[in-house]
C-alpha positions in Angstrom: -3.6 -15.8 -13.5 0.0 -14.7 -14.0 0.9 -11.1 -14.6 4.2 -10.6 -16.3 6.5 -7.9 -15.0 10.2 -7.1 -15.4 10.8 -7.4 -11.7 8.4 -9.9 -10.0 6.2 -12.8 -10.9 2.7 -12.0 -9.7 0.4 -14.9 -9.4 -3.4 -14.3 -8.7 -5.0 -17.6 -7.7 -7.6 -19.4 -5.6 -5.2 -22.4 -5.1 -2.4 -20.9 -3.2 -1.1 -24.1 -1.7 -0.5 -25.7 -5.1 1.2 -22.7 -6.7 3.5 -22.1 -3.8 4.3 -25.8 -3.7 5.3 -25.7 -7.4 7.5 -22.6 -6.6 9.2 -24.4 -3.7 9.7 -27.6 -5.6 11.5 -25.6 -8.3 13.7 -23.7 -5.8 16.9 -24.5 -3.9 17.0 -22.3 -0.8 19.4 -23.0 2.1 16.7 -22.1 4.6 13.3 -20.5 4.8 12.1 -17.7 7.1 8.6 -16.3 7.4 7.5 -13.0 8.9 4.0 -13.0 10.5 2.1 -10.9 13.0 -0.4 -12.3 15.6 -3.2 -12.1 13.2 -1.6 -13.8 10.2 -0.2 -16.4 12.5 -3.7 -17.2 13.7 -5.8 -16.9 10.6 -3.5 -17.1 7.5 -0.6 -19.4 8.5 -2.9 -22.5 8.9 -3.9 -22.2 5.2 -0.2 -22.7 4.2 0.6 -25.2 6.8 -1.6 -27.7 4.9 1.5 -28.0 2.7 4.2 -30.0 4.3 6.8 -27.9 2.7 6.3 -25.4 5.5 7.0 -27.8 8.3 10.7 -26.6 8.7 10.0 -22.9 8.1 11.5 -20.6 10.8 8.6 -18.4 11.9 9.4 -14.8 13.0 6.5 -13.2 14.8 6.0 -9.5 15.3 3.2 -7.3 16.7 0.8 -5.7 14.2 0.3 -2.0 14.0 2.1 1.0 12.4 3.9 1.9 15.7 5.8 -1.4 15.3 6.9 -0.7 11.7 10.2 0.6 13.1 14.0 0.2 13.1 13.7 -1.6 16.5 11.4 -4.3 15.0 13.8 -4.7 12.0 16.7 -5.0 14.3 14.9 -8.0 16.0 14.3 -9.5 12.7 18.0 -9.3 11.8 18.9 -10.6 15.2 16.6 -13.7 14.6 18.2 -14.3 11.2 21.7 -14.1 12.6 20.9 -16.5 15.5 19.4 -19.0 13.1 22.5 -18.8 10.7 20.6 -17.3 7.8 22.7 -16.6 4.8 22.1 -14.8 1.5 20.9 -17.9 -0.1 17.9 -18.3 2.2 14.4 -17.2 1.3 12.4 -14.7 3.4 8.5 -14.9 3.1 6.3 -12.0 4.1 2.8 -13.3 5.2 0.6 -10.3 6.0 -0.6 -6.9 5.1 1.3 -3.8 4.0 3.3 -3.4 7.2 4.6 -6.9 6.9 5.6 -6.6 3.3 7.1 -3.1 3.7 9.1 -4.1 6.8 9.9 -7.6 5.9 11.1 -6.6 2.4 13.3 -3.9 3.9 14.8 -6.5 6.5 15.4 -9.1 3.7 16.9 -6.5 1.3 19.5 -5.3 3.8 20.4 -8.5 5.6 23.8 -9.6 4.2 23.2 -7.1 1.4 20.1 -8.9 0.3 18.3 -12.3 0.2 15.4 -13.3 -2.0 11.9 -12.6 -0.6 8.4 -13.3 -1.6 5.2 -11.6 -0.5 2.0 -13.4 0.3 -0.3 -10.4 0.9 -3.4 -11.1 3.1 -5.1 -7.8 3.1 -6.8 -6.0 0.1 -4.4 -3.0 0.6 -1.3 -5.2 0.3 -2.7 -7.2 -2.6 -3.2 -4.2 -4.8 -0.6 -1.9 -3.5 2.1 -2.6 -0.7 3.2 -5.9 -1.9 3.8 -4.8 -5.6 6.2 -2.2 -6.9 9.4 -2.7 -4.9 8.9 -0.1 -2.2 10.2 -1.4 1.2 10.7 0.6 4.4 9.8 1.6 7.9 8.5 4.6 9.8 11.0 6.9 11.5 10.4 9.6 14.1 6.7 9.1 13.5 7.0 9.9 9.8 5.5 7.4 7.4 8.0 5.3 5.4 10.8 7.8 6.1 13.6 5.1 5.6 13.5 2.5 2.8 14.9 1.2 -0.5 13.5 0.0 -3.7 13.8 -3.8 -4.1 11.3 -6.2 -5.7 10.0 -9.5 -4.3 10.9 -12.6 -6.4 7.2 -13.6 -6.3 3.9 -12.2 -5.2 1.1 -14.7 -4.5 -2.3 -13.2 -4.3 -5.4 -15.2 -3.1 -8.6 -13.3 -2.3 -9.7 -16.0 0.1 -7.5 -14.5 2.7 -9.8 -11.4 2.6 -12.6 -13.3 4.3 -10.7 -12.9 7.6 -10.9 -9.1 7.3 -13.4 -6.6 8.7 -15.2 -4.1 6.6 -12.9 -1.3 7.7 -9.8 -3.1 6.4 -11.5 -4.0 3.1 -12.4 -0.4 2.5 -8.7 0.6 3.3 -7.6 -1.5 0.3 -10.5 -0.3 -1.8 -9.2 3.3 -1.6 -6.0 2.3 -3.4 -8.1 0.6 -6.1 -10.2 3.8 -6.5 -6.9 5.7 -6.9 -5.7 3.4 -9.6 -8.8 4.0 -11.7 -8.6 7.8 -11.2 -5.1 8.0 -12.5 -5.9 5.6 -15.4 -9.3 6.3 -17.0 -12.9 7.2 -16.3 -14.1 3.8 -17.7 -12.2 1.9 -15.0 -13.5 4.2 -12.3 -17.1 3.8 -13.3 -16.7 0.0 -13.6 -15.1 -0.3 -10.1 -17.6 2.0 -8.5 -20.5 -0.1 -9.7 -19.2 -3.1 -7.6 -20.9 -3.4 -4.3 -18.0 -3.5 -1.9 -20.4 -3.9 1.1 -21.5 -7.3 -0.4 -18.5 -9.1 -1.6 -18.4 -11.5 -4.4 -14.9 -12.9 -4.1 -14.6 -14.3 -7.6 -15.5 -10.9 -9.1 -13.3 -9.2 -6.6 -10.3 -11.3 -7.8 -10.9 -9.9 -11.3 -10.9 -6.4 -10.0 -7.8 -7.0 -8.0 -6.1 -8.3 -11.1 -7.0 -5.2 -13.0 -5.8 -2.9 -10.2 -2.5 -4.8 -10.1 -2.2 -4.4 -13.9 -2.7 -0.6 -13.6 -0.1 -0.2 -10.9 2.4 -2.4 -12.7 1.9 -0.2 -15.8 3.4 2.7 -13.9 6.1 0.7 -12.1 7.3 -0.8 -15.4 7.4 2.7 -17.0 9.3 4.3 -14.1 10.7 1.8 -11.6 12.5 4.4 -9.4 9.7 6.9 -9.3 11.6 9.6 -11.2 8.6 10.6 -13.5 5.3 9.0 -14.4 5.2 6.6 -11.5 4.6 9.6 -9.4 1.0 9.2 -10.6 0.6 6.5 -7.9 1.2 9.2 -5.3 -2.2 10.8 -6.1 -4.0 11.3 -2.7 -0.8 10.5 -0.8 0.8 13.9 -0.1 -2.1 14.9 2.0 -2.9 11.2 2.9 0.4 10.5 4.5 0.1 13.8 6.5 -3.3 12.7 7.8 -1.9 9.2 8.6 1.0 10.6 10.5 -1.2 13.1 12.3 -3.8 10.7 13.4 -1.0 8.1 14.4 -0.4 10.3 17.4 -4.1 10.5 18.3 -6.3 7.8 19.9 -8.3 7.5 16.7 -5.7 6.2 14.2 -6.6 6.1 10.5 -5.8 3.1 8.4 -3.7 3.8 5.4 -6.5 3.6 2.9 -8.8 5.7 5.1 -6.1 8.4 5.0 -5.6 8.0 1.3 -9.4 8.5 0.8 -9.2 11.7 2.7 -6.1 12.7 0.8 -7.9 12.0 -2.6 -10.8 14.3 -1.5 -8.3 17.1 -0.8 -6.2 16.5 -4.0 -9.2 16.3 -6.2 -10.2 19.7 -4.9 -6.6 21.0 -5.6 -6.8 19.4 -9.1 -9.8 21.5 -9.9 -8.3 24.6 -8.5 -4.8 24.3 -10.0 -5.3 22.0 -13.0 -8.8 22.5 -14.2 -10.2 19.1 -13.3 -13.9 19.3 -14.5 -16.3 20.4 -11.7 -18.9 17.8 -12.6 -16.5 14.9 -12.5 -15.1 16.2 -9.3 -18.5 16.1 -7.8 -18.9 12.5 -9.0 -15.7 11.5 -7.3 -16.3 13.5 -4.1 -19.8 12.1 -3.7 -18.5 8.5 -4.1 -15.8 8.9 -1.6 -18.1 10.7 1.0 -20.6 7.9 0.5 -18.0 5.2 1.0 -15.8 6.5 3.8 -16.8 8.2 7.1 -16.0 11.9 7.4 -13.1 12.7 9.7 -13.2 15.8 11.9 -10.2 18.0 11.5 -10.2 20.7 14.2 -9.3 24.2 12.9 -6.5 24.3 15.5 -4.9 21.3 14.0 -4.7 22.4 10.4 -1.3 24.1 10.9 0.1 20.8 12.3 -1.1 18.9 9.2 0.3 21.5 6.9 3.6 21.0 8.7 3.5 17.3 8.2 2.8 17.8 4.5 6.1 19.7 4.5 7.9 16.5 5.5 6.6 14.4 2.6 9.3 12.4 0.8 8.2 13.8 -2.6 9.1 17.3 -1.7 12.2 19.0 -3.0 13.6 21.6 -0.7 10.9 24.0 0.4 8.7 23.1 -2.6 5.6 20.9 -1.8 5.3 18.5 -4.6 1.9 17.0 -5.2 0.5 14.7 -8.0 -2.8 16.2 -9.4 -5.3 15.4 -12.2 -6.3 17.4 -15.2 -9.0 14.8 -15.9 -9.4 11.0 -15.3 -6.1 9.5 -16.5 -4.4 12.9 -17.2 -1.8 13.1 -14.6 0.0 16.3 -13.6 3.1 15.4 -11.5 5.4 17.7 -9.6 2.7 20.4 -9.1 3.8 22.9 -6.6 1.4 23.6 -3.8 1.5 26.8 -1.7 0.7 27.0 1.9 -2.4 29.1 1.1 -3.6 26.3 -1.3 -3.3 23.8 1.5 -5.1 26.0 3.9 -7.9 26.6 1.5 -8.2 22.9 0.7 -8.4 21.8 4.4 -11.0 24.4 5.1 -13.0 23.3 2.1 -12.9 19.7 3.4 -14.3 20.8 6.7 -17.3 22.3 4.9 -18.3 19.0 3.3 
């Protein structure tokens, strides 16, 4: 299945070797570089290496984990490209999850003012979110995605077979972004998605759900490429979610991105009811599903002030105003909603009562 966009060609397939071979046969790159981590090198690269086109690819290996999504790692990527005489007519391939596509896209977009890159996302999170939409970047001073630019991959190749290498926790991390997509789009999509048993995966059906999720995200990207208006709908759950992710990044019990977003959606659906009149019965439906799908995270009362401080660093803020995307109903988005400190405090205390 091919999803037409103004920026990237998105191919959803179960025959990734043949579609990439076709792309490579039709291309004329001076050299090929591929970014992997230790996991995708072990579990995912062998799938592509069945194709002899990858015999001469220069492999750049990095270490997995949010702590390595840094300027230091990007500097090492640039150094590798320089040492191997990369030019702007080379191709950069990101094989991995959201960290790889964010960081690799940023490295490729800035090396010699930009070289073509493609994403081959290998996690559910990256297939429905990080690999699509043109956001690239790295963490800085322990703040999530603090440095980055908009630049779209030339192609995105999605194959759900890669997901068989993931544990349940990582599957659920990506599932959270798919839930978010339905909440901001319409109730019918939400109810259809939540009927699927994510604990007992049928990959053929999941491929169809992935395609629908990509279509929803692409709808907002096409409408507002640089996130000046309606694309901010995709930030639902992320103002609080990024703060949780940054906070727990410093703890022993790190949260995966989707886990933090699920927690953020709980908080922001509460704020949606309080500030925008999101219907109470529908809020209960969403809250019950999220609580039944994701484990409750303990937020000590003494740490609430630290989380509120992190919310203040969110990229979407303007000056001292806390900007948050909320919902008036399923698919009825209210962007640029101002959230006061008392609202945040009340929300976090509400979460602790669940």
